[in-house]
N, C-alpha and C positions, 0 to 999 in steps of 0.2 A: 453417646452410643449405648444402646441397651446391651448389657454384658451377656444376658442369656441368649439374645438373638445372635450376637457375634460368635458365641461358643457353639451354638447349634450349626451355624453355617461353616465354621472352621473345622468341624470334625471331618468334613469331606475334603478339606484343603489344609491338611496338617502341615504341609511344607511351606505354605505361604507365610509371609511376615506382615506385621503391622508397623508402618513407618509414620511417626509423628513429625510433621514438617515444621521447622522453625520459620518465622517470618522472613528472615534474611535469605532463605533458600528460594522463596517465591519472588523476592525482590531481585535476586541475582538471575534467576531463570524461571519465567512464568510457565514454561512448558515442562517444568519438573513434575507437574501433576501427572503427566503421561509417560514418565520415564522409569517407572518401577515395575514394568512388565506385569506378571501375574500377582504381585503383592498388593496389599491394601494400604490406603493412606488415611490418616486421621488429622483433622485440623481443629485445634482448640479454638474456642470463641475469641480468645485474646489475639490470636493470629489474624482473624478477620478484622478485629478492631484496629490492629496495627497497620494492616493493608489500607484501611480507610484513611488512617492518619497520614499515610505517605502518598496518597493518590494525587494531591495537588502539586502543580508545578510543571516545569518543562524538562526536568532532569531525567536521566536514564532510569533512576530509581522510581520516579513518579510514573513514568511510562510503563515500567514493568509492573508496578502495583495496579495500574488500571487494566493492563492486559490480564493479569492473574484474576482480577475480579470479573472480567468479561468471560474468561474460561469457566469460572465457577457458576456464573449466572447461566451460561449456555447449558452446562451439565444439569443444573437443578431444574431449569425450565423444561428441558426435554424429558427429564425423569418424571416431572409432574404431568406432562401431557401424554406420555406413552405408557407409564407404568402405574405408579401409585403416589400418594402424598406422604407415605411413611418414610421419612429420610433415615430413620433409625435402622432400616433394613439395608442401607447402603446404596450409593448411587453408582451405577456402572461407569467406568472411566473411558470405555471405548466410545469413540465418537460415531455419529450416524453415518458420516461419509467414509469411515474406515481409514482415514489418513493416519491415525495413531493406533498402534496395536496394543495399548494397555488393556489387560484383561482383569485387573483388580477392581476394587470398589473404593469409593470415597465416602468417608464417614465424617460428619460434622458433630461437634459437641452440642448435644440437645438437652443436657441436664447438668445440674450443679455438681461439681466434684467435691466430695467430702474433704475436710481438712486432713492433711497428711502430717503425721508426726515425723519431722525431719529437721535438720539444722537450718532450713530455709526460714529466715526471720522476716525480712522485709516483703512488702507486697508488690515487688517489681514484676514487670511483665514476664521476664525470664523465669522467675520463681513460680509464677502461676502456670506457665507452660510445663515446667519440670514437675509440678504437682500433678498435672494431668497425665504426664508420662508415667509417673510413679503409680497412680491409681490404675491406669490401663495395664501396667505390668503386673500388678497384684491381682487384677480381675481376669486376666487372660493367661492362664498357666499352660494352655495347650500349644502356644507358639511364642516366638520371640517378638518383643516390642522394642523398636529402635527409635531413638531421637536422631533426626537428621538436621544438622545445623552447620552453618559456615563460621559460627562464632566459636573460637577455641575455648574461651572461658566457660561458655555454656556447656560444651562437651566435657570439660574438666569437672564442673559441678555435677553433671549427670552421672559421670563415672564414680564420683565421690559418694553418690547416693546408691550405688550398686546398679545403675541403669546402663543399658546398651546405648552407645552414642557413636556416631560416625559423621564424617564430612560428606558433602554432596559431591560424588565423583562422576556423575553421568555427563557432565559437560567437559570432562578432561579429554583432550585430544590424544595425548600420549601419557604413558605411565611415568616416564623419566625423560627429562630434558636432553639427556645424552642420546636418546633415541630419535631426536628430531632430525629430519632430512637435512643434510648439509649441502646438497647440490653439487658435491664434488666426490669423485671416485678415483682412487689410485689404481692404475692398471698393474697386473702382475708382472714380476721381473722378466718372465719368459714370454711376454706378450708377443714380441716380434718372432721369436722362434716357433711359437705355437701357431700363430695366425699368418705369419708373413708369406708362406709359400702359396697359399690359396687365396690370399687377400686381393680383392679387386680395388684398384685406385684410379683416380682421374682428377684433372685440374678443372677448376671452375671459379672464375672471378677472383683470381689471385689466391684461392684457397685449394688445398688438396683434400679430397674426400676418400675415405676408406670404407669398404663394405666388409663388416666383421660378422662371423657366424659363431655359433656355439652357445653354451649356457650363460657365459658372461654377457653376451650381447642381449639376450632376452631379459636380463636382470636390470639393464640400464633404463633410464627414463629420458624422454625428450627434453632437450636443452640442458641436460646434466653435463657438467664439466668433467673431463677425464684428463689424467696426466701420467707421465712416466719420466722420472728423472734418474739417470744412470751416470756413473762416472765415465769420463772420456767420451761421452756422447751428448749431442745436443738434446735438450729436454723436449718432450713431445706434449703439446697442449692442444686439446681438441674439445669439441662439443658434440653432443648427440643430435643429429639433424633428422633422423628417420629411424623408425623401429617397425619391424614386421614380426611375424611369428618366429622366424628363424634368423633374421639378420638385423644388424644395426649399422647405420651409416654415421661415421665419425668425420667431422670437418675441422681442419686446423683453424686455430684462432688468429686474430690479428694481434701483433705484439705491441701492446701499449706501454711496455717498459722502455721502448726506444723513443728518443726525442723526436724523430720524424713523425710519429703517430700521436704526439701529445694532444690531449684534450683540454683546450682552453689553457694551455701552458702547463697542464698537470700530466705527469707520467706515473705509471704504476710502479710501486716500490717493492712489491712482492707478488707471488703467484696468485693469491686470492684477489688482490686488487686488479690484476690483469684480467682475471675471470669476470670480476664485477664490471669493469669498463666494457668488456665485450658484450655483456648482457644489457647494460645501459644504452649502448650505442646501436644495438640491434633493432632495426625498425619493425621487425616482425614480432617482437615481444611487447605486449601491452601491459603486463604486470610484472614488476620486479620487486623481490623482497631481499633485503640485505640485513643480516643479523650478525652482530659482533660486539665485543666489549668496547669500552671507550677508547678512542684514539686509533681505531682501525681504519679510519678514513671514509666512513659511510656517507656523511654529509658532504664532505669536500668532493668526493668522486661524483656524487649525484648532482650537485650544483654545477660542477664543471661540465658534465654531460648535458645537463639541461640547457646551459648557456650555449654550448656548442650546437646542439640540435635546433635551438630556437633562433639564435641570432646569426649563426654562421650558415646552417643548412636550411633555415626557414621551415623546419618540419613542424614546429609548434609556434603558436602566436603569443604564448604567455606561460610563465612559470607560476604555479600556485603552491604555497607552502602552508600547511596546517599542522597542528599538534594539540595534544591534551594539555590543558592548563592546570597542572598539579604542581604545587610548590614543593621544594625539597625541605624547607624549614617552615617557619611561621608565615602565614599568608599576609601580604602587605595591604590587603583590602581592595576596595574598588579603585579603578583607574579611570581618569577622565579621557575625553577625546573620542575619535571615531573608532570603528571596529579595528582598523589596521593599527591605529595608535595604541589601543588597548592591548593588542597582541605583541607589540614591539618588545616589551620587556621579556617576553617568553622566547624571543628569537635571538638570544645571545649567540647560539651556535651559528646562526645564519650570518650575523655581523662578523664573527671571527673568521669565518670562511671567506666572506666577501673581501676581507682585508687581504687575503692571499690571492684571490682570483682577479681583483681589479688592478693589480700592479701592472704598470706599463714600462716601456723602455725608459732609461734614465733621461734621454734627450727629450722626452715628452714633458718633463717638468711638472710643477704643481698643477698647472692648468690641465695638462693631459690626464693626470691621475684623477682630478676632480671630475672631468668630463666623463671618464670611464666609469667612475663610481656612480654618477647620476644616471648614466645609461643602464647600468645593471639594476639599480634600485627601481627605475621606472618599469623595468621588464619583469620584476618579481613582485607578486602580490601575496600578502599575508592574510589568511582567512581564518575565522574561528570555526571550530567544529559545531558550535551551537546553531549555526545557520546553514548547515549543509543539506538538510532535508528538502527535497523537491528540486534541487539544483541539477543541472546537466552541464558537464564540462565538455566543450567541443574544441578539438585541436589544442588541448592544454597538456602541459607537463606538470603533473600533480605529485607533490612530495608530502607524504604523511610521516612526520617525524615523531619519535617517541611512541611508535605504534604498539610497543609492548604494554602500554597502559590502556589499550582499548579492549573492550569485550568483543566476542565474536559477532554479536548483533551490531555493535557500532561499526566494526570493520566491514560487515556486509553493507551497511547503509552507505559508507563512504565509497567503496569500490563500485557499487551499482550506480554511482553518480557519473561514471565515465561514459561519455558520448563518443561519436565517431572521431577517429584520429587522436584520441587521448591516451597518454601513457601514465600509469600509476606506479609510484615507487614507494614502498613501505620500508621504513628504517627503524631499527630498534635494538635494544640490548636487554635480553631476557633476565639478566642479573640485576636490573634496575627497575623493577616493577613497583610503582608507588600507589596503585589503585587497590583499595580494600577488597578482599575476597578473590583477587586475581593471583594466580601463580604461573610458573613457567609452563605448567601442563595445560592450563585452560585459557591462557592469554589469547586475545584476538589475533596477534601476530603468529603464534604457534598454530592457531586454527587455519589461517590462510595458507601458511607454508605447507601444512599437511594436506589440505584439501586441493590445492592448486598444483601440487607437484605432478609433473608428467603431462600437463596441458601444453599443447603446441605453442601457445602464445604467452606462456609464463616462465620466468626464470628466477632461480634462487641461488644465492651464494652466501656461505657462512664465512665471514672474515675472522681469521684467527690471530694474526700478528699485528700488534700495535705499532704505529709509526709516528706517534705524537712526540715522544721524547723518551730517553732512557729512564728518567724518573717516573713518568706515567706508566711505562711498561712494567717496571719493577713493582710499583705500588699496586697495579692491577693484579699482580700475582701473589703478593705477600700480605696485602692489607684486607 
């Protein structure tokens, strides 16, 4: 970038900044090119070379590298056709169709950067990019130059050189995981005293509905769970069925803590599990998200509901389970066999929960238990995420396990596979993210929970209490 040209243009835009993007930002989110509003973007030539090196393959990183290259080609081609061939003047980031509102300019490195006197010794790609940032910072005193990188060590080295560096925040759904929508609201203690006199109520299909008005009613969301537990009174559990400008309709829940309402032999052990089973068994809800720490019963409740709805009620003709194949420790290498056989080692949680669900009466004997196990296994299919593109699931009960390790783009790809009569259930623990560059704030699971809250056919429950064992509960708190 010509330093004189940049300074001449920047005198009119003193408030704008210049952001130098690291390669990992484009590999993480190709649309990051258009997410800096009125500010300008600079891409070192080394970043373009690294994009080229990552473009081959079928991984998410390779797809993002190709998409970023397509965006750059589109911008440069249109600039050559409509304006001039002088890239040094900057390429407008706003697209011709106006779908993206970026108002800044894109600059590409068009000249060699002089050697920078610094502690950077090796000729690594990161150090070359840092040299570019250092040069730009020295040449552009009129405004701030920032390095944007997902690499923590890269940001540390930049700051050691006295450069501005920051993480890429544009893909973050929420600032703090504590702000994530829980799907559960506790009603105020004076709820009945305040609303009871003018509250309209009626019976419908074994449930009692209440029409509530006031500020609290307008703050609720569809399918949100509400509760009120008071001493010497029966607890009140309900879900939001309807919302208008002034009113909300609360409908009492089915009590899955009682043995008569057991789901495939499973009963809820706490309030949140009861909420989760109500959401899972609701035929009007097409998307369910369950978030909670290990041992809260996410997988067990979901499998029980899936078996009940598919085998007992014939609502779905098959259960499909998929998950991200990321090892906790060292990778064990390639696995032989079919797609389902390759996925089997990753489905330990499925096997553990089936051991609970396929238990029959004692008089059934070993033959009865084996027959039940074979029936359940035949009805559950294990699929790999790598082969989900282009598929359409019709009348399926789809379980996406370990969803916290998915990006927002991957989550969109999976959920849009749903065809008529399909229910999607996303399970995850945001405290156990194993994917590089993903955090609780930008995980695909967080993205879906935040974007789908309040939709009439989506439900979310945050499970808080572990029911695995006293050892697991204590370890989850103190370790």
